[in-house]
N, C-alpha and C positions, 0 to 999 in steps of 0.2 A: 400225068397231072392234066388237073384240068387248069387251062386259063381264067384268071378271074379279072375283068375291069371294074374299075370304080364306076359305080352307077351316080349314086347320092350320099351325100351326109347330110342327118337330120338330128335336130335336138327331140329329147324325149318329149313326150306329151303330156306325162304326168308325173307328180311326186313320187307314187308309188312306184313307176320306173326308175326313177334317180333312186331312190334308196334300197333297192334290190337289185341292184345290178351293179358290175365290176367291170372294168376295162380289160381285157385279153391282153393288152400291153405291158401294164405296168402294176395291173391290181387297184389300181386307185378307184373311187366311185366312178361309173360309167355316166356320161353326160348324152354323148351322142351315137345313133342308130348309122352304121356304115353300111352302105349295101352295095353288092357285087354281082355283077351280070355273068352268067357262066353259061354252059351250051344247055338252054332249056330250063334254068333255074337261076333263083335268085337267093344270094348268101347274105345274111343280117348278121353282123358283128355289132359287140357293144364297146366302146372306147370313152376314155375321157377326151377332154377338149384339146389337151396337147398332142395326145397320141393320135386323134383325129384329124390335127392340126400338121401333123408330120405325114401322115397318110396323104392328103389333100394336096401338100407341097410335090410327093415326091411323083405322083401321079399327074401333076401339069408339068413335069421336064419332058 
């Protein structure tokens, strides 16, 4: 299994992105792009503010 490390959490840049994406954590409308680095690749996942905050908090421990 690849280890993924949190690289960044960024807000969506357009209303079209906000209206067409859902959080993979809870299914609510997504507002953040969460980027992880892995072995030679970047993984981008979409989360709502609440789930993105939980990811950010857990990565700082």
